[in-house]
VMD Tcl script that draws the C-alpha trace (Angstrom):
set ca {
  {79.05 -57.36 -148.75}
  {79.35 -59.61 -151.79}
  {81.52 -58.64 -154.70}
  {79.64 -56.39 -157.12}
  {76.86 -55.78 -154.60}
  {76.00 -52.14 -153.94}
  {75.94 -50.71 -150.44}
  {72.57 -49.79 -149.00}
  {71.56 -46.14 -149.03}
  {72.87 -43.93 -146.21}
  {69.97 -42.87 -143.92}
  {68.87 -39.24 -143.67}
  {69.42 -37.60 -140.25}
  {67.66 -34.31 -140.98}
  {66.09 -32.21 -143.71}
  {66.32 -28.49 -142.98}
  {63.94 -26.26 -144.92}
  {65.03 -22.87 -146.26}
  {64.73 -20.04 -143.72}
  {63.78 -16.36 -143.76}
  {66.23 -14.02 -145.43}
  {68.14 -11.14 -143.84}
  {70.74 -8.58 -144.89}
  {74.44 -8.98 -144.15}
  {75.83 -5.50 -144.70}
  {74.03 -3.92 -147.65}
  {75.30 -6.31 -150.33}
  {74.26 -9.81 -149.23}
  {70.59 -10.75 -148.80}
  {71.00 -14.23 -147.34}
  {69.24 -17.14 -145.73}
  {71.28 -19.03 -143.13}
  {71.21 -22.62 -144.33}
  {72.73 -24.00 -141.11}
  {74.46 -22.70 -138.00}
  {75.40 -23.93 -134.50}
  {72.23 -22.34 -133.13}
  {70.06 -24.37 -135.53}
  {71.74 -27.79 -135.46}
  {74.05 -29.63 -133.06}
  {77.54 -28.42 -134.09}
  {78.89 -31.93 -133.57}
  {76.54 -33.21 -136.29}
  {77.81 -30.49 -138.66}
  {81.55 -30.81 -137.88}
  {83.89 -29.82 -139.49}
  {81.40 -27.36 -141.00}
  {80.06 -24.53 -138.84}
  {77.71 -22.25 -140.78}
  {76.53 -21.57 -144.32}
  {74.69 -18.60 -145.83}
  {73.09 -18.51 -149.27}
  {72.56 -15.23 -151.09}
  {69.95 -16.47 -153.57}
  {69.82 -14.84 -157.02}
  {68.93 -11.16 -156.65}
  {69.16 -8.31 -159.14}
  {71.06 -5.21 -158.01}
  {70.65 -1.92 -159.84}
  {73.77 -0.03 -160.97}
  {75.34 1.96 -158.15}
  {78.05 4.61 -157.84}
  {79.09 3.15 -154.48}
  {80.01 -0.44 -153.67}
  {77.68 -2.58 -151.57}
  {78.95 -5.30 -149.26}
  {80.30 -5.90 -145.77}
  {82.93 -3.53 -144.40}
  {85.89 -4.22 -142.15}
  {85.27 -7.03 -139.62}
  {87.36 -9.73 -137.89}
  {87.50 -13.55 -137.91}
  {89.47 -16.10 -135.91}
  {89.57 -19.88 -135.56}
  {88.08 -21.05 -138.87}
  {87.97 -20.62 -142.66}
  {85.49 -18.84 -144.90}
  {84.78 -20.39 -148.31}
  {82.84 -18.24 -150.78}
  {81.33 -19.77 -153.93}
  {80.44 -17.26 -156.66}
  {77.56 -18.26 -158.94}
  {76.64 -14.83 -160.32}
  {78.10 -11.36 -159.79}
  {81.53 -10.43 -158.45}
  {83.13 -9.90 -155.03}
  {86.35 -8.08 -154.19}
  {88.04 -9.22 -150.98}
  {91.00 -7.89 -149.01}
  {92.32 -8.70 -145.57}
  {94.88 -7.57 -143.02}
  {97.24 -10.49 -143.78}
  {97.71 -9.27 -147.36}
  {95.22 -11.61 -149.03}
  {92.86 -10.24 -151.60}
  {91.38 -10.52 -155.05}
  {88.23 -10.63 -157.11}
  {86.06 -13.67 -157.79}
  {83.30 -14.01 -160.34}
  {80.93 -16.69 -161.66}
  {82.34 -20.18 -161.10}
  {85.20 -19.00 -158.87}
  {85.82 -19.85 -155.20}
  {87.62 -17.90 -152.47}
  {89.07 -19.89 -149.53}
  {90.27 -17.68 -146.68}
  {91.89 -19.22 -143.62}
  {91.38 -16.73 -140.78}
  {93.19 -18.95 -138.23}
  {94.93 -16.69 -135.64}
  {92.96 -13.72 -136.88}
  {92.36 -11.36 -139.77}
  {90.32 -8.28 -140.45}
  {88.74 -8.26 -143.91}
  {86.03 -6.78 -146.09}
  {83.86 -8.31 -148.82}
  {82.38 -5.89 -151.34}
  {80.68 -6.05 -154.71}
  {83.37 -5.38 -157.30}
  {83.61 -1.92 -158.80}
  {82.69 -3.27 -162.24}
  {79.65 -5.17 -160.97}
  {78.51 -2.18 -158.90}
  {78.67 0.09 -161.94}
  {76.73 -2.20 -164.27}
  {74.45 -4.01 -161.80}
  {72.96 -7.41 -162.49}
  {72.18 -10.76 -160.88}
  {74.16 -11.68 -157.77}
  {74.32 -15.14 -156.12}
  {76.85 -16.42 -153.62}
  {77.25 -19.13 -150.97}
  {79.53 -18.66 -147.98}
  {80.59 -21.66 -145.91}
  {82.46 -21.61 -142.59}
  {84.88 -24.53 -142.09}
  {86.19 -25.14 -138.59}
  {89.87 -25.57 -137.80}
  {91.14 -28.13 -135.27}
  {92.36 -26.72 -131.95}
  {96.00 -27.25 -132.89}
  {95.63 -24.96 -135.94}
  {93.34 -22.21 -134.68}
  {96.28 -19.90 -133.95}
  {98.26 -20.75 -137.12}
  {99.07 -18.19 -139.80}
  {96.25 -16.88 -142.04}
  {96.12 -17.91 -145.71}
  {94.19 -16.83 -148.78}
  {93.38 -18.96 -151.85}
  {91.71 -17.50 -154.94}
  {90.47 -20.46 -156.99}
  {89.37 -19.46 -160.48}
  {86.82 -21.56 -162.35}
  {89.38 -22.79 -164.90}
  {91.33 -24.53 -162.10}
  {88.31 -26.45 -160.78}
  {88.33 -30.06 -161.95}
  {85.28 -31.30 -163.86}
  {83.90 -34.84 -163.82}
  {80.82 -36.87 -164.72}
  {78.78 -38.65 -162.08}
  {75.89 -40.59 -163.55}
  {73.68 -38.03 -165.28}
  {75.28 -35.04 -163.55}
  {78.18 -32.77 -164.44}
  {80.37 -32.15 -161.39}
  {82.98 -29.58 -160.32}
  {85.41 -30.62 -157.57}
  {86.67 -27.74 -155.42}
  {88.41 -29.75 -152.68}
  {89.47 -33.35 -152.05}
  {89.86 -36.41 -154.28}
  {86.71 -37.77 -155.89}
  {85.58 -39.46 -159.11}
  {89.16 -39.78 -160.33}
  {90.06 -36.10 -160.07}
  {91.55 -33.78 -157.45}
  {90.27 -30.40 -156.36}
  {92.60 -27.35 -156.26}
  {91.80 -26.16 -152.71}
  {94.33 -26.86 -149.98}
  {92.56 -27.98 -146.81}
  {93.80 -28.47 -143.25}
  {91.69 -31.58 -142.58}
  {90.13 -34.15 -144.97}
  {87.38 -32.30 -146.84}
  {85.61 -32.99 -150.14}
  {83.50 -30.25 -151.75}
  {81.78 -30.42 -155.13}
  {78.68 -29.28 -156.92}
  {76.49 -31.26 -159.29}
  {74.40 -29.91 -162.16}
  {71.72 -31.86 -164.06}
  {70.98 -30.52 -167.54}
  {68.33 -33.21 -167.95}
  {66.47 -35.21 -165.34}
  {68.66 -38.00 -164.04}
  {70.47 -39.73 -161.20}
  {73.81 -39.42 -159.43}
  {74.83 -42.33 -157.20}
  {78.04 -42.23 -155.16}
  {79.83 -43.14 -151.92}
  {81.92 -40.99 -149.58}
  {84.30 -41.77 -146.71}
  {82.59 -43.88 -143.99}
  {82.09 -41.99 -140.72}
  {82.34 -38.57 -142.38}
  {79.84 -35.72 -142.31}
  {77.84 -35.30 -145.53}
  {75.60 -32.31 -146.26}
  {73.75 -31.69 -149.53}
  {72.38 -28.22 -150.28}
  {69.80 -27.78 -153.05}
  {70.83 -24.69 -155.01}
  {68.35 -25.05 -157.89}
  {65.29 -27.09 -158.68}
  {64.33 -30.20 -156.75}
  {65.32 -33.82 -156.33}
  {64.52 -37.00 -154.45}
  {67.27 -38.20 -152.12}
  {67.81 -41.76 -150.93}
  {64.64 -42.83 -152.82}
  {62.35 -41.28 -150.18}
  {63.15 -37.66 -149.25}
  {61.87 -34.81 -151.41}
  {64.41 -31.96 -151.41}
  {63.33 -28.55 -152.70}
  {65.33 -25.46 -153.65}
  {66.97 -23.97 -150.55}
  {66.74 -27.19 -148.50}
  {69.64 -28.87 -146.70}
  {70.02 -32.65 -146.39}
  {72.09 -34.08 -143.52}
  {73.04 -37.77 -143.79}
  {73.72 -40.21 -140.94}
  {77.49 -40.60 -140.56}
  {77.07 -43.51 -138.12}
  {75.43 -45.66 -140.80}
  {77.55 -45.26 -143.94}
  {76.28 -46.14 -147.36}
  {75.52 -44.77 -150.80}
  {74.16 -41.35 -151.66}
  {71.52 -41.39 -154.38}
  {70.14 -38.18 -155.86}
  {67.34 -38.29 -158.45}
  {67.05 -34.77 -159.84}
  {64.75 -32.88 -162.18}
  {66.14 -31.09 -165.23}
  {68.08 -27.96 -164.33}
  {68.68 -29.00 -160.71}
  {71.94 -28.09 -158.99}
  {73.30 -29.23 -155.62}
  {76.34 -28.43 -153.48}
  {77.83 -31.43 -151.63}
  {79.96 -30.94 -148.50}
  {81.85 -33.84 -146.93}
  {84.45 -33.79 -144.18}
  {86.05 -35.63 -141.30}
  {84.47 -34.62 -137.95}
  {86.88 -32.87 -135.59}
  {85.37 -34.24 -132.38}
  {86.23 -31.09 -130.42}
  {84.13 -28.52 -128.50}
  {82.69 -25.73 -130.66}
  {82.12 -22.30 -129.15}
  {80.94 -19.84 -131.81}
  {80.33 -16.19 -131.02}
  {79.83 -13.61 -133.76}
  {82.85 -13.74 -136.09}
  {84.89 -16.12 -133.91}
  {84.84 -19.94 -133.67}
  {86.94 -21.37 -130.83}
  {86.91 -24.25 -128.33}
  {86.25 -22.35 -125.07}
  {84.53 -19.21 -123.84}
  {87.87 -17.94 -122.55}
  {89.30 -18.13 -126.08}
  {86.35 -16.11 -127.39}
  {86.99 -13.40 -124.81}
  {90.67 -13.38 -125.79}
  {89.75 -13.09 -129.48}
  {87.54 -10.08 -128.76}
  {90.32 -8.45 -126.75}
  {92.92 -9.12 -129.44}
  {90.69 -7.62 -132.14}
  {89.86 -4.53 -130.07}
  {93.55 -3.99 -129.26}
  {94.53 -4.16 -132.94}
  {96.37 -7.51 -132.85}
  {94.42 -8.78 -135.88}
  {95.51 -5.77 -137.94}
  {93.55 -3.19 -139.87}
  {92.77 -2.37 -143.48}
  {94.30 0.61 -145.24}
  {91.33 2.93 -145.70}
  {93.10 4.65 -148.59}
  {92.52 1.63 -150.81}
}
mol new
graphics top color blue
foreach p $ca { graphics top sphere $p radius 0.5 }
foreach p [lrange $ca 0 end-1] q [lrange $ca 1 end] { graphics top cylinder $p $q radius 0.2 }
display resetview
């Protein structure tokens, strides 16, 4: 490529349209954006699954809605709060509350039991609730490492400009800034917001997985693909190049980029491992109490 010459646009592998919604517990009305049952997990790696709880108004409630005590092993959950509040606690001692603009990064690793509930304040007053939860896989060598919890408040998330978009970098190094999240493998996560119609044009690491989720509005990707609200764009990692997003005013997108792990993925319920035998062991360890329990007095 000649000096000053731009790379060609990275081809699109797939465009996944938004899917039917379903309840997770009684506090999260979600559509599953992607999962191993929908797309080849090797194409998604290191990402496993993502749910979007689109904006929904909850009435005030005396009790807290959400998802009660349940286990995880072998991966990380990353929760992005766009509206409303969640209170989290887990059997490794992690816990806290996140609200609009905050991110919670929980490394389940060898195993935790946790719950995710609407905060007491949000439950009492009600209002609009919107969240995204992403599952990030761990390499085999780290699946049985110690759990970790990171509460990343909005004031710690680095801002940047990318063409006509305002960006927020949660993880990785990009556009001259560094995200606050600690990751186990190379991962870059950011969102882009367009106040006015415009373009964002950028490049990511060659050979990496790149997913773009349309949170708001619509855009045209790579000059040819129309992406609507709730759609997921998967780019071709085998043919690296530029990413070009031409968005309408008010559009917002979440960009996920990571180094593929190149390992078998066996996902079953709340566990993501490399073999069926490891899944069976995870179920046994949870049922025998080895992942801990939550104090019900809290």
